[in-house]
C-alpha positions as CSV (number, residue, x, y, z in Angstrom):
1,M,-16.1,7.0,23.5
2,S,-12.9,9.0,22.0
3,M,-12.0,12.5,22.0
4,R,-13.6,13.7,19.1
5,D,-17.0,12.7,20.0
6,Q,-16.5,14.3,24.4
7,Q,-15.6,17.8,22.0
8,I,-18.7,17.4,20.6
9,R,-20.8,17.4,23.9
10,Y,-18.9,19.6,25.5
11,G,-19.8,22.0,22.2
12,D,-22.4,24.6,22.3
13,G,-21.3,25.8,19.0
14,F,-19.9,24.2,16.1
15,L,-17.8,25.8,13.0
16,L,-17.3,24.0,9.7
17,V,-15.5,25.2,7.4
18,F,-14.2,24.5,4.1
19,A,-11.9,25.3,1.2
20,L,-13.7,26.4,-2.2
21,D,-11.2,25.0,-3.8
22,N,-10.9,22.4,-2.4
23,L,-14.0,19.3,-3.1
24,N,-12.3,16.9,-0.6
25,S,-12.9,19.4,1.8
26,F,-16.2,20.2,1.5
27,E,-17.8,16.0,1.7
28,K,-15.4,15.9,4.9
29,I,-17.3,19.2,6.3
30,Q,-20.5,16.8,5.5
31,D,-19.3,13.9,8.1
32,F,-18.4,16.5,10.6
33,R,-22.2,16.8,10.7
34,K,-23.2,13.8,10.2
35,A,-20.9,13.2,13.6
36,I,-22.3,15.9,15.0
37,V,-26.1,15.4,14.9
38,N,-25.0,11.8,16.2
39,V,-22.9,12.5,19.3
40,K,-26.2,15.9,20.4
41,E,-28.7,13.4,19.5
42,T,-28.2,10.6,21.6
43,I,-27.4,13.0,25.1
44,E,-30.2,14.4,24.5
């Protein structure tokens, strides 16, 4: 399990922030959201 997965596993809330003037940062948010959902689904 990666360090990021461990942080997600023990986190109770997540704030995903992106730059309005940077499309790449918005696209990366979707990757983080998918990772959060995947980790949280495996522990429930």
